[in-house]
C-alpha positions in Angstrom: 3.8 10.1 -18.8 0.8 10.6 -16.6 0.6 8.4 -13.5 -1.7 5.5 -13.5 -4.3 5.2 -10.7 -4.1 1.6 -9.3 -7.2 -0.1 -7.8 -7.8 -3.6 -6.6 -9.5 -4.2 -10.0 -6.5 -3.2 -12.2 -3.6 -3.8 -10.0 -2.8 -7.4 -11.0 -3.0 -6.6 -14.8 -1.0 -3.4 -14.4 1.9 -5.3 -12.5 1.9 -8.3 -14.9 2.0 -6.1 -18.0 4.7 -3.7 -16.9 8.2 -4.8 -16.2 9.1 -1.9 -14.0 6.5 -0.1 -12.0 6.9 2.5 -9.2 3.9 2.8 -6.8 3.2 5.7 -4.6 0.8 4.9 -1.7 -0.8 8.2 -0.6 -3.9 9.8 0.8 -5.4 13.3 0.0 -5.2 14.4 3.7 -1.6 13.5 4.0 0.6 16.6 4.0 3.9 14.7 3.2 2.0 12.8 0.5 1.0 16.1 -1.1 4.6 17.4 -0.8 5.9 14.4 -2.5 3.5 14.4 -5.4 5.2 17.0 -7.6 8.6 15.2 -7.0 7.0 12.0 -8.1 5.3 13.6 -11.1 8.6 15.2 -12.2 10.3 11.8 -12.0 7.6 10.2 -14.1 8.3 12.9 -16.8 12.0 12.2 -16.6 11.6 8.4 -16.9 8.9 7.9 -19.6 9.9 4.3 -20.1 8.8 3.5 -16.6 5.2 3.2 -15.2 4.5 5.4 -12.3 1.4 4.6 -10.4 -0.5 5.8 -7.3 -2.7 4.1 -4.9 -5.1 6.2 -2.8 -5.0 4.4 0.4 -8.3 5.8 1.5 -10.2 4.7 -1.6 -8.1 1.4 -1.9 -7.9 0.3 1.7 -7.8 -3.4 0.8 -4.9 -2.9 -1.6 -3.0 -0.9 1.0 -3.8 -3.6 3.6 -2.5 -6.3 1.2 0.9 -4.6 1.2 0.9 -3.8 5.0 1.1 -0.1 4.3 1.1 1.5 7.8 2.8 4.9 6.9 2.3 7.2 4.0 3.6 8.1 1.7 5.2 4.9 0.9 7.1 4.2 -2.4 7.3 0.7 -3.8 9.1 -0.5 -6.9 8.1 -3.6 -8.6 10.3 -5.1 -11.3 9.4 -8.3 -13.2 6.5 -8.8 -10.8 8.8 -8.8 -7.7 8.6 -6.1 -5.1 12.3 -4.9 -4.9 11.9 -1.8 -2.8 9.4 -0.3 -0.4 10.0 2.6 1.9 7.7 5.0 3.7 8.5 8.7 3.7 8.5 11.7 1.3 11.7 11.4 -0.7 13.6 14.4 -2.1 14.2 14.5 -5.9 17.8 13.4 -5.7 16.9 10.4 -3.5 14.1 9.3 -5.8 16.5 9.5 -8.9 19.1 7.6 -7.0 16.7 4.8 -6.1 15.4 4.6 -9.6 19.0 4.2 -10.8 19.7 1.5 -8.3 16.5 -0.3 -9.2 17.4 -0.2 -12.9 20.9 -1.5 -12.2 19.6 -4.6 -10.4 20.2 -8.0 -12.0 16.8 -9.5 -11.7 18.2 -13.1 -12.3 20.3 -12.6 -9.2 17.3 -11.2 -7.3 15.1 -14.3 -8.2 18.1 -16.7 -7.3 18.4 -15.1 -4.0 14.6 -15.1 -3.4 14.6 -18.9 -4.3 17.6 -19.6 -2.0 15.8 -17.8 0.9 12.6 -19.7 0.3 14.6 -23.0 0.1 16.4 -22.3 3.4 13.0 -21.4 5.1 11.5 -24.7 4.0 14.7 -26.5 5.2 14.4 -24.9 8.6 10.8 -25.7 8.8 11.3 -29.3 7.9 14.1 -29.7 10.4 11.9 -28.3 13.1 9.1 -30.6 12.1 11.4 -33.6 12.5 12.4 -32.8 16.1 15.7 -32.7 17.7 16.3 -36.5 17.3 16.6 -36.8 21.1 14.3 -39.5 22.5 11.6 -38.4 24.8 12.4 -39.3 28.6 
């Protein structure tokens, strides 16, 4: 399957319509990006059931900024509209294959439960801080 070029115009729709999406943030001037491109393309051919996408960080600066991309190439994996992996650096073929396997094996119900638990804990901490220590002011 050919890779999909993501833009700020098609990003939300692409993420919402595809349960498993790999995103390569890259730029044409980036030598590691150009070295990673054939590895990424080969993986896309080996996994035709997954959507492989690319974001040109030069042309899509707003999109790259929205994800705090500060180093390229950066690989991101989104499953069920949840970013489950993001790592900068050009990966060798074996590492990319391993990461795809790990991402496939994730139980997304467990991932969502953990996210909800972390959000609840963060809200609980914020509420406790807002209430103060309970010690009267002198």
